[in-house]
Kinemage of the C-alpha trace (Angstrom):
@kinemage 1
@onewidth
@group {chain A} dominant
@subgroup {mainchain}
@vectorlist {calphas} color= white
{ca met a 1} P 52.500 18.369 -1.407
{ca tyr a 2} L 51.865 19.800 -5.544
{ca gln a 3} L 53.089 18.528 -8.666
{ca thr a 4} L 52.079 19.254 -11.976
{ca ile a 5} L 52.093 16.141 -14.366
{ca thr a 6} L 53.077 16.107 -17.789
{ca lys a 7} L 52.021 13.238 -20.358
{ca ser a 8} L 55.577 11.968 -20.622
{ca met a 9} L 55.587 11.653 -16.438
{ca leu a 10} L 51.834 9.944 -17.017
{ca his a 11} L 53.517 7.714 -19.962
{ca asp a 12} L 56.357 6.493 -16.615
{ca ala a 13} L 53.437 6.248 -14.203
{ca phe a 14} L 51.759 4.181 -15.971
{ca arg a 15} L 54.949 2.310 -16.685
{ca asp a 16} L 56.356 2.138 -12.944
{ca tyr a 17} L 52.593 0.989 -12.049
{ca asp a 18} L 52.999 -2.006 -15.283
{ca arg a 19} L 50.152 -0.513 -16.331
{ca leu a 20} L 51.454 -0.230 -19.476
{ca glu a 21} L 49.163 -2.857 -21.677
{ca asn a 22} L 46.163 -0.946 -20.471
{ca phe a 23} L 46.237 1.572 -23.259
{ca ser a 24} L 48.014 2.262 -25.817
{ca tyr a 25} L 50.422 5.357 -26.602
{ca glu a 26} L 47.896 6.994 -28.266
{ca gly a 27} L 44.942 6.483 -25.677
{ca arg a 28} L 47.400 7.506 -22.878
{ca glu a 29} L 48.111 10.529 -24.555
{ca ala a 30} L 44.603 10.787 -25.226
{ca leu a 31} L 43.018 10.000 -21.801
{ca phe a 32} L 46.108 13.185 -20.602
{ca asp a 33} L 44.473 15.334 -23.136
{ca phe a 34} L 40.442 14.467 -21.897
{ca ile a 35} L 41.395 14.332 -17.779
{ca glu a 36} L 43.026 17.470 -18.290
{ca asp a 37} L 40.593 18.974 -20.298
{ca cys a 38} L 37.783 18.574 -17.336
{ca tyr a 39} L 39.746 19.003 -15.143
{ca gln a 40} L 41.023 22.746 -15.775
{ca asp a 41} L 39.292 24.476 -13.198
{ca glu a 42} L 40.599 22.373 -10.094
{ca asn a 43} L 43.697 23.197 -8.433
{ca glu a 44} L 44.866 19.771 -7.803
{ca ile a 45} L 43.525 16.607 -8.741
{ca glu a 46} L 45.640 13.309 -7.752
{ca leu a 47} L 47.373 10.463 -10.157
{ca asp a 48} L 45.995 7.182 -9.490
{ca val a 49} L 46.975 4.987 -12.148
{ca ile a 50} L 44.738 2.598 -11.092
{ca ser a 51} L 42.514 3.860 -10.929
{ca leu a 52} L 42.292 5.247 -14.074
{ca cys a 53} L 42.420 1.507 -15.702
{ca val a 54} L 39.652 0.169 -13.559
{ca asp a 55} L 37.193 3.497 -14.838
{ca tyr a 56} L 37.914 3.380 -18.362
{ca ser a 57} L 38.978 1.245 -21.428
{ca gln a 58} L 40.627 0.168 -24.700
{ca asp a 59} L 39.572 -2.354 -26.633
{ca lys a 60} L 38.889 -3.207 -30.440
{ca ile a 61} L 35.688 -1.295 -31.608
{ca glu a 62} L 34.561 -4.573 -32.545
{ca asn a 63} L 34.494 -5.918 -28.679
{ca val a 64} L 33.247 -3.663 -27.239
{ca leu a 65} L 30.099 -2.898 -29.593
{ca lys a 66} L 29.962 -7.401 -29.250
{ca asn a 67} L 30.601 -6.911 -25.163
{ca tyr a 68} L 27.994 -4.214 -24.725
{ca lys a 69} L 25.437 -5.407 -27.472
{ca leu a 70} L 26.039 -2.341 -29.511
{ca ser a 71} L 25.557 -1.406 -32.772
{ca ser a 72} L 27.627 1.722 -33.259
{ca leu a 73} L 30.518 3.207 -31.574
{ca glu a 74} L 27.339 6.292 -31.702
{ca glu a 75} L 25.193 4.073 -29.939
{ca leu a 76} L 28.413 4.102 -27.003
{ca glu a 77} L 28.508 7.252 -27.471
{ca glu a 78} L 25.283 7.946 -25.794
{ca lys a 79} L 25.657 5.437 -22.618
{ca thr a 80} L 28.969 6.975 -21.790
{ca val a 81} L 31.823 9.118 -22.684
{ca val a 82} L 34.309 8.323 -25.546
{ca val a 83} L 37.753 9.297 -24.874
{ca trp a 84} L 39.299 8.216 -28.245
{ca ser a 85} L 39.045 6.553 -30.788
{ca asn a 86} L 40.891 5.590 -34.331
{ca glu a 87} L 39.566 2.940 -37.108
{ca glu a 88} L 39.374 0.012 -34.424
{ca glu a 89} L 39.955 0.902 -31.232
{ca val a 90} L 38.566 3.048 -28.564
{ca leu a 91} L 38.962 4.615 -24.517
{ca tyr a 92} L 35.423 4.714 -23.348
{ca leu a 93} L 34.009 5.101 -19.534
{ca asn a 94} L 33.107 1.841 -18.483
{ca tyr a 95} L 29.739 1.480 -17.565
């Protein structure tokens, strides 16, 4: 069965799986836009909330740089996909 997912439905799915804390509201919105852009030519993709929570992380920039021993957000962007960032936080593909 095929179902078109909206941003609201994505937020609901994260709530239903008790995973709202994995990403901020803005992070989930950015993740939705990112996935939509990446898979725009696909007819169907599966929404797997758990997989998204395993594959992507959102944290304070300073924590990510420290954990990966990096000196800048630009260095992180060279190593992996940065989906979204603001002045304090970043959402990125784990590597």
